[in-house]
Jmol script that loads the backbone (N, CA, C; Angstrom):
load data "model"
ATOM      1  N   MET A   1       1.008  -0.874  -0.067  1.00  0.00           N
ATOM      2  CA  MET A   1       0.118  -0.051   0.289  1.00  0.00           C
ATOM      3  C   MET A   1       0.816   1.283   0.076  1.00  0.00           C
ATOM      4  N   ASN A   2       1.969   0.774   0.341  1.00  0.00           N
ATOM      5  CA  ASN A   2       3.183   2.440   0.501  1.00  0.00           C
ATOM      6  C   ASN A   2       3.430   2.516  -0.885  1.00  0.00           C
ATOM      7  N   GLY A   3       3.334   1.651  -1.663  1.00  0.00           N
ATOM      8  CA  GLY A   3       4.572   1.669  -2.768  1.00  0.00           C
ATOM      9  C   GLY A   3       3.169   2.301  -3.414  1.00  0.00           C
ATOM     10  N   LEU A   4       1.569   2.164  -3.267  1.00  0.00           N
ATOM     11  CA  LEU A   4       0.518   3.041  -4.480  1.00  0.00           C
ATOM     12  C   LEU A   4       0.598   4.090  -3.712  1.00  0.00           C
ATOM     13  N   ALA A   5       1.039   5.077  -2.526  1.00  0.00           N
ATOM     14  CA  ALA A   5       1.325   5.779  -1.845  1.00  0.00           C
ATOM     15  C   ALA A   5       1.652   6.743  -2.729  1.00  0.00           C
ATOM     16  N   GLY A   6       2.955   5.779  -2.554  1.00  0.00           N
ATOM     17  CA  GLY A   6       4.413   6.897  -2.737  1.00  0.00           C
ATOM     18  C   GLY A   6       4.186   6.899  -4.853  1.00  0.00           C
ATOM     19  N   ALA A   7       3.701   5.980  -5.200  1.00  0.00           N
ATOM     20  CA  ALA A   7       3.725   6.698  -6.157  1.00  0.00           C
ATOM     21  C   ALA A   7       2.511   7.611  -7.271  1.00  0.00           C
ATOM     22  N   ARG A   8       1.777   7.204  -6.191  1.00  0.00           N
ATOM     23  CA  ARG A   8       0.692   8.711  -6.533  1.00  0.00           C
ATOM     24  C   ARG A   8       1.325   9.624  -6.034  1.00  0.00           C
ATOM     25  N   ARG A   9       2.168   9.759  -5.185  1.00  0.00           N
ATOM     26  CA  ARG A   9       2.614  11.135  -4.676  1.00  0.00           C
ATOM     27  C   ARG A   9       3.702  11.528  -5.958  1.00  0.00           C
ATOM     28  N   ASP A  10       3.892  10.937  -6.251  1.00  0.00           N
ATOM     29  CA  ASP A  10       5.006  10.904  -7.527  1.00  0.00           C
ATOM     30  C   ASP A  10       4.978  11.765  -8.784  1.00  0.00           C
ATOM     31  N   ARG A  11       3.274  11.186  -8.792  1.00  0.00           N
ATOM     32  CA  ARG A  11       2.895  11.784 -10.584  1.00  0.00           C
ATOM     33  C   ARG A  11       2.198  12.994  -9.989  1.00  0.00           C
ATOM     34  N   LEU A  12       1.307  13.276  -8.391  1.00  0.00           N
ATOM     35  CA  LEU A  12       1.145  14.635  -8.542  1.00  0.00           C
ATOM     36  C   LEU A  12       2.616  15.276  -7.803  1.00  0.00           C
ATOM     37  N   ASP A  13       3.891  15.591  -7.672  1.00  0.00           N
ATOM     38  CA  ASP A  13       4.572  15.946  -8.326  1.00  0.00           C
ATOM     39  C   ASP A  13       5.037  16.392  -9.905  1.00  0.00           C
ATOM     40  N   ALA A  14       4.902  15.552 -10.269  1.00  0.00           N
ATOM     41  CA  ALA A  14       5.407  15.065 -11.863  1.00  0.00           C
ATOM     42  C   ALA A  14       4.027  16.594 -12.142  1.00  0.00           C
ATOM     43  N   ILE A  15       3.499  16.833 -12.095  1.00  0.00           N
ATOM     44  CA  ILE A  15       2.257  16.826 -12.849  1.00  0.00           C
ATOM     45  C   ILE A  15       2.469  18.745 -12.215  1.00  0.00           C
ATOM     46  N   GLY A  16       2.618  19.445 -11.480  1.00  0.00           N
ATOM     47  CA  GLY A  16       3.276  20.710 -10.992  1.00  0.00           C
ATOM     48  C   GLY A  16       2.008  21.152 -10.170  1.00  0.00           C
ATOM     49  N   GLU A  17       2.067  22.345  -9.929  1.00  0.00           N
ATOM     50  CA  GLU A  17       1.419  22.881  -9.401  1.00  0.00           C
ATOM     51  C   GLU A  17       0.634  24.427 -10.131  1.00  0.00           C
ATOM     52  N   VAL A  18       0.910  24.429 -11.405  1.00  0.00           N
ATOM     53  CA  VAL A  18       0.604  25.759 -11.783  1.00  0.00           C
ATOM     54  C   VAL A  18       0.280  25.686 -12.767  1.00  0.00           C
ATOM     55  N   ILE A  19      -0.672  26.393 -13.827  1.00  0.00           N
ATOM     56  CA  ILE A  19      -1.346  25.544 -14.630  1.00  0.00           C
ATOM     57  C   ILE A  19      -0.982  26.376 -16.064  1.00  0.00           C
ATOM     58  N   PRO A  20      -0.616  26.001 -17.220  1.00  0.00           N
ATOM     59  CA  PRO A  20       0.198  26.634 -18.037  1.00  0.00           C
ATOM     60  C   PRO A  20      -0.508  27.781 -18.760  1.00  0.00           C
ATOM     61  N   ALA A  21       0.233  28.312 -19.017  1.00  0.00           N
ATOM     62  CA  ALA A  21      -0.713  29.930 -19.177  1.00  0.00           C
ATOM     63  C   ALA A  21      -1.010  29.888 -21.088  1.00  0.00           C
ATOM     64  N   LEU A  22      -0.414  28.604 -21.367  1.00  0.00           N
ATOM     65  CA  LEU A  22      -1.466  28.689 -22.725  1.00  0.00           C
ATOM     66  C   LEU A  22      -2.542  28.052 -22.421  1.00  0.00           C
ATOM     67  N   LEU A  23      -3.007  27.402 -21.456  1.00  0.00           N
ATOM     68  CA  LEU A  23      -4.413  26.920 -20.646  1.00  0.00           C
ATOM     69  C   LEU A  23      -4.996  28.213 -21.143  1.00  0.00           C
ATOM     70  N   TRP A  24      -4.632  29.254 -20.069  1.00  0.00           N
ATOM     71  CA  TRP A  24      -4.919  30.365 -18.990  1.00  0.00           C
ATOM     72  C   TRP A  24      -5.756  31.402 -20.499  1.00  0.00           C
ATOM     73  N   ILE A  25      -4.466  31.609 -21.575  1.00  0.00           N
ATOM     74  CA  ILE A  25      -5.205  31.992 -22.639  1.00  0.00           C
ATOM     75  C   ILE A  25      -6.328  32.280 -23.045  1.00  0.00           C
ATOM     76  N   ALA A  26      -5.862  30.303 -23.530  1.00  0.00           N
ATOM     77  CA  ALA A  26      -7.790  29.537 -23.816  1.00  0.00           C
ATOM     78  C   ALA A  26      -8.856  30.087 -23.500  1.00  0.00           C
ATOM     79  N   LEU A  27      -8.622  29.598 -21.804  1.00  0.00           N
ATOM     80  CA  LEU A  27      -9.542  30.243 -21.322  1.00  0.00           C
ATOM     81  C   LEU A  27     -10.306  31.481 -20.963  1.00  0.00           C
ATOM     82  N   LEU A  28      -9.536  32.574 -21.444  1.00  0.00           N
ATOM     83  CA  LEU A  28      -9.696  33.926 -21.431  1.00  0.00           C
ATOM     84  C   LEU A  28     -10.704  34.174 -22.712  1.00  0.00           C
ATOM     85  N   ILE A  29      -9.510  33.412 -24.217  1.00  0.00           N
ATOM     86  CA  ILE A  29     -10.068  33.640 -25.475  1.00  0.00           C
ATOM     87  C   ILE A  29     -11.426  33.459 -25.577  1.00  0.00           C
ATOM     88  N   GLY A  30     -12.006  32.169 -25.163  1.00  0.00           N
ATOM     89  CA  GLY A  30     -13.014  31.337 -25.007  1.00  0.00           C
ATOM     90  C   GLY A  30     -14.385  31.973 -23.822  1.00  0.00           C
ATOM     91  N   ALA A  31     -13.687  32.694 -22.916  1.00  0.00           N
ATOM     92  CA  ALA A  31     -14.737  33.689 -22.279  1.00  0.00           C
ATOM     93  C   ALA A  31     -15.454  34.573 -22.602  1.00  0.00           C
ATOM     94  N   VAL A  32     -14.541  35.342 -23.230  1.00  0.00           N
ATOM     95  CA  VAL A  32     -14.588  37.097 -24.056  1.00  0.00           C
ATOM     96  C   VAL A  32     -15.188  36.025 -25.653  1.00  0.00           C
ATOM     97  N   MET A  33     -15.155  34.770 -26.346  1.00  0.00           N
ATOM     98  CA  MET A  33     -15.809  34.779 -27.438  1.00  0.00           C
ATOM     99  C   MET A  33     -17.291  34.222 -26.753  1.00  0.00           C
ATOM    100  N   THR A  34     -17.775  33.548 -25.492  1.00  0.00           N
ATOM    101  CA  THR A  34     -18.870  33.853 -25.415  1.00  0.00           C
ATOM    102  C   THR A  34     -20.002  34.743 -25.362  1.00  0.00           C
ATOM    103  N   VAL A  35     -18.994  35.570 -24.222  1.00  0.00           N
ATOM    104  CA  VAL A  35     -19.852  36.857 -23.627  1.00  0.00           C
ATOM    105  C   VAL A  35     -20.293  37.614 -24.981  1.00  0.00           C
ATOM    106  N   GLY A  36     -19.448  37.590 -25.809  1.00  0.00           N
ATOM    107  CA  GLY A  36     -19.185  38.027 -27.194  1.00  0.00           C
ATOM    108  C   GLY A  36     -20.486  37.803 -28.313  1.00  0.00           C
ATOM    109  N   PHE A  37     -20.845  36.604 -27.943  1.00  0.00           N
ATOM    110  CA  PHE A  37     -21.319  35.628 -29.036  1.00  0.00           C
ATOM    111  C   PHE A  37     -23.187  36.109 -28.606  1.00  0.00           C
ATOM    112  N   CYS A  38     -22.847  36.223 -27.187  1.00  0.00           N
ATOM    113  CA  CYS A  38     -23.882  36.416 -26.513  1.00  0.00           C
ATOM    114  C   CYS A  38     -24.505  37.627 -26.864  1.00  0.00           C
ATOM    115  N   LEU A  39     -23.978  38.730 -27.090  1.00  0.00           N
ATOM    116  CA  LEU A  39     -24.219  40.779 -27.937  1.00  0.00           C
ATOM    117  C   LEU A  39     -24.368  40.171 -28.792  1.00  0.00           C
ATOM    118  N   LEU A  40     -24.554  38.871 -29.999  1.00  0.00           N
ATOM    119  CA  LEU A  40     -24.685  39.233 -31.470  1.00  0.00           C
ATOM    120  C   LEU A  40     -26.354  39.070 -31.523  1.00  0.00           C
ATOM    121  N   PHE A  41     -26.964  38.048 -30.738  1.00  0.00           N
ATOM    122  CA  PHE A  41     -28.133  38.098 -30.122  1.00  0.00           C
ATOM    123  C   PHE A  41     -28.868  38.860 -29.233  1.00  0.00           C
ATOM    124  N   GLY A  42     -29.794  39.744 -29.520  1.00  0.00           N
ATOM    125  CA  GLY A  42     -30.010  40.721 -28.920  1.00  0.00           C
ATOM    126  C   GLY A  42     -31.866  40.617 -28.792  1.00  0.00           C
ATOM    127  N   LEU A  43     -32.517  41.143 -27.477  1.00  0.00           N
ATOM    128  CA  LEU A  43     -33.860  40.434 -27.240  1.00  0.00           C
ATOM    129  C   LEU A  43     -34.111  42.348 -27.368  1.00  0.00           C
ATOM    130  N   GLN A  44     -35.223  42.196 -28.186  1.00  0.00           N
ATOM    131  CA  GLN A  44     -35.936  43.699 -28.164  1.00  0.00           C
ATOM    132  C   GLN A  44     -35.719  44.174 -26.357  1.00  0.00           C
ATOM    133  N   ASN A  45     -36.506  43.438 -25.349  1.00  0.00           N
ATOM    134  CA  ASN A  45     -35.761  44.005 -24.036  1.00  0.00           C
ATOM    135  C   ASN A  45     -34.865  44.616 -23.609  1.00  0.00           C
ATOM    136  N   LYS A  46     -34.573  45.835 -23.701  1.00  0.00           N
ATOM    137  CA  LYS A  46     -32.529  45.329 -23.584  1.00  0.00           C
ATOM    138  C   LYS A  46     -32.004  45.092 -22.801  1.00  0.00           C
ATOM    139  N   ALA A  47     -32.964  45.630 -21.219  1.00  0.00           N
ATOM    140  CA  ALA A  47     -32.746  45.371 -19.819  1.00  0.00           C
ATOM    141  C   ALA A  47     -32.493  44.406 -19.338  1.00  0.00           C
ATOM    142  N   ALA A  48     -33.792  43.246 -19.855  1.00  0.00           N
ATOM    143  CA  ALA A  48     -33.308  41.788 -20.044  1.00  0.00           C
ATOM    144  C   ALA A  48     -32.080  41.227 -20.844  1.00  0.00           C
ATOM    145  N   HIS A  49     -31.551  41.708 -21.811  1.00  0.00           N
ATOM    146  CA  HIS A  49     -30.602  41.476 -22.789  1.00  0.00           C
ATOM    147  C   HIS A  49     -29.582  41.529 -21.742  1.00  0.00           C
ATOM    148  N   PHE A  50     -29.237  42.682 -21.404  1.00  0.00           N
ATOM    149  CA  PHE A  50     -27.677  43.138 -20.478  1.00  0.00           C
ATOM    150  C   PHE A  50     -28.122  42.441 -19.211  1.00  0.00           C
ATOM    151  N   GLY A  51     -29.001  42.231 -18.731  1.00  0.00           N
ATOM    152  CA  GLY A  51     -29.379  41.225 -16.999  1.00  0.00           C
ATOM    153  C   GLY A  51     -28.493  39.872 -17.522  1.00  0.00           C
ATOM    154  N   MET A  52     -29.565  39.314 -18.891  1.00  0.00           N
ATOM    155  CA  MET A  52     -28.732  38.029 -19.036  1.00  0.00           C
ATOM    156  C   MET A  52     -26.627  37.587 -19.661  1.00  0.00           C
ATOM    157  N   VAL A  53     -26.843  38.725 -20.467  1.00  0.00           N
ATOM    158  CA  VAL A  53     -25.211  39.236 -20.478  1.00  0.00           C
ATOM    159  C   VAL A  53     -24.109  39.060 -19.675  1.00  0.00           C
ATOM    160  N   ALA A  54     -24.637  39.873 -18.405  1.00  0.00           N
ATOM    161  CA  ALA A  54     -23.763  40.225 -17.226  1.00  0.00           C
ATOM    162  C   ALA A  54     -24.396  39.078 -16.955  1.00  0.00           C
ATOM    163  N   VAL A  55     -25.563  38.020 -16.315  1.00  0.00           N
ATOM    164  CA  VAL A  55     -24.772  37.230 -15.515  1.00  0.00           C
ATOM    165  C   VAL A  55     -24.117  35.814 -16.014  1.00  0.00           C
ATOM    166  N   LEU A  56     -24.082  36.143 -17.370  1.00  0.00           N
ATOM    167  CA  LEU A  56     -23.661  35.337 -17.497  1.00  0.00           C
ATOM    168  C   LEU A  56     -21.427  35.435 -17.656  1.00  0.00           C
ATOM    169  N   ALA A  57     -21.425  37.104 -18.019  1.00  0.00           N
ATOM    170  CA  ALA A  57     -19.979  37.435 -17.812  1.00  0.00           C
ATOM    171  C   ALA A  57     -19.837  37.105 -16.066  1.00  0.00           C
ATOM    172  N   ALA A  58     -20.889  36.886 -15.392  1.00  0.00           N
ATOM    173  CA  ALA A  58     -20.372  37.086 -13.687  1.00  0.00           C
ATOM    174  C   ALA A  58     -20.253  35.257 -13.432  1.00  0.00           C
ATOM    175  N   LEU A  59     -20.744  34.418 -13.645  1.00  0.00           N
ATOM    176  CA  LEU A  59     -20.449  33.094 -14.413  1.00  0.00           C
ATOM    177  C   LEU A  59     -19.660  32.871 -14.420  1.00  0.00           C
ATOM    178  N   ILE A  60     -18.783  33.317 -15.654  1.00  0.00           N
ATOM    179  CA  ILE A  60     -17.641  32.750 -16.436  1.00  0.00           C
ATOM    180  C   ILE A  60     -16.465  33.528 -15.697  1.00  0.00           C
ATOM    181  N   VAL A  61     -16.050  34.479 -14.784  1.00  0.00           N
ATOM    182  CA  VAL A  61     -15.644  35.294 -14.240  1.00  0.00           C
ATOM    183  C   VAL A  61     -15.676  34.953 -12.657  1.00  0.00           C
ATOM    184  N   LEU A  62     -16.388  34.336 -12.408  1.00  0.00           N
ATOM    185  CA  LEU A  62     -16.184  33.315 -11.224  1.00  0.00           C
ATOM    186  C   LEU A  62     -15.922  31.695 -11.270  1.00  0.00           C
ATOM    187  N   SER A  63     -16.193  31.987 -12.386  1.00  0.00           N
ATOM    188  CA  SER A  63     -15.137  29.844 -12.764  1.00  0.00           C
ATOM    189  C   SER A  63     -13.948  30.028 -12.867  1.00  0.00           C
ATOM    190  N   LEU A  64     -13.499  31.460 -13.750  1.00  0.00           N
ATOM    191  CA  LEU A  64     -12.051  31.823 -14.206  1.00  0.00           C
ATOM    192  C   LEU A  64     -11.404  31.101 -12.293  1.00  0.00           C
ATOM    193  N   LEU A  65     -12.140  32.236 -11.824  1.00  0.00           N
ATOM    194  CA  LEU A  65     -11.743  32.860 -10.327  1.00  0.00           C
ATOM    195  C   LEU A  65     -11.473  31.643  -9.197  1.00  0.00           C
ATOM    196  N   LEU A  66     -12.553  30.478  -9.607  1.00  0.00           N
ATOM    197  CA  LEU A  66     -11.792  29.238  -8.547  1.00  0.00           C
ATOM    198  C   LEU A  66     -11.265  28.542  -8.764  1.00  0.00           C
ATOM    199  N   VAL A  67     -11.173  28.513 -10.608  1.00  0.00           N
ATOM    200  CA  VAL A  67     -10.001  27.933 -11.398  1.00  0.00           C
ATOM    201  C   VAL A  67      -8.605  28.239 -10.470  1.00  0.00           C
ATOM    202  N   ARG A  68      -8.759  29.636 -10.673  1.00  0.00           N
ATOM    203  CA  ARG A  68      -7.043  30.260 -10.356  1.00  0.00           C
ATOM    204  C   ARG A  68      -7.149  30.077  -8.704  1.00  0.00           C
ATOM    205  N   ASN A  69      -7.804  30.017  -7.464  1.00  0.00           N
ATOM    206  CA  ASN A  69      -7.916  29.483  -6.632  1.00  0.00           C
ATOM    207  C   ASN A  69      -7.719  27.933  -6.056  1.00  0.00           C
ATOM    208  N   MET A  70      -8.195  27.092  -6.791  1.00  0.00           N
ATOM    209  CA  MET A  70      -7.438  26.021  -6.827  1.00  0.00           C
ATOM    210  C   MET A  70      -6.779  25.570  -6.725  1.00  0.00           C
ATOM    211  N   GLU A  71      -5.665  26.392  -8.245  1.00  0.00           N
ATOM    212  CA  GLU A  71      -4.608  26.400  -8.672  1.00  0.00           C
ATOM    213  C   GLU A  71      -3.332  26.665  -7.617  1.00  0.00           C
ATOM    214  N   TYR A  72      -3.632  27.566  -6.781  1.00  0.00           N
ATOM    215  CA  TYR A  72      -3.103  27.792  -5.835  1.00  0.00           C
ATOM    216  C   TYR A  72      -3.273  27.446  -4.282  1.00  0.00           C
ATOM    217  N   GLN A  73      -4.172  26.043  -3.948  1.00  0.00           N
ATOM    218  CA  GLN A  73      -4.624  25.667  -2.921  1.00  0.00           C
ATOM    219  C   GLN A  73      -3.577  25.636  -1.624  1.00  0.00           C
ATOM    220  N   GLY A  74      -2.622  25.153  -1.806  1.00  0.00           N
ATOM    221  CA  GLY A  74      -1.594  24.889  -0.663  1.00  0.00           C
ATOM    222  C   GLY A  74      -0.611  24.331  -0.638  1.00  0.00           C
ATOM    223  N   GLY A  75      -1.690  23.032  -0.135  1.00  0.00           N
ATOM    224  CA  GLY A  75      -1.357  21.544   0.089  1.00  0.00           C
ATOM    225  C   GLY A  75      -2.677  20.113  -0.699  1.00  0.00           C
ATOM    226  N   ARG A  76      -1.479  19.527  -0.454  1.00  0.00           N
ATOM    227  CA  ARG A  76      -2.432  17.718  -1.796  1.00  0.00           C
ATOM    228  C   ARG A  76      -3.368  17.364  -0.570  1.00  0.00           C
TER     229      ARG A  76
END
end "model"
wireframe off; spacefill off
backbone 0.3
color backbone group
């Protein structure tokens, strides 16, 4: 059993604790494209459209912050 735990620890150490910059770029571009795509389709009620886009943008920001916080969780 100690061998399995050691192998797992070695795999986790090999992965590293930092999300690659290329993945962050992809996440941010995807977020901008998603919000931009939503802006292409307007509703007659501008307030409702703004609210829906704002909620989507907030969800994306919170998701990215969650990913960032999980990256620096400190311990394993």
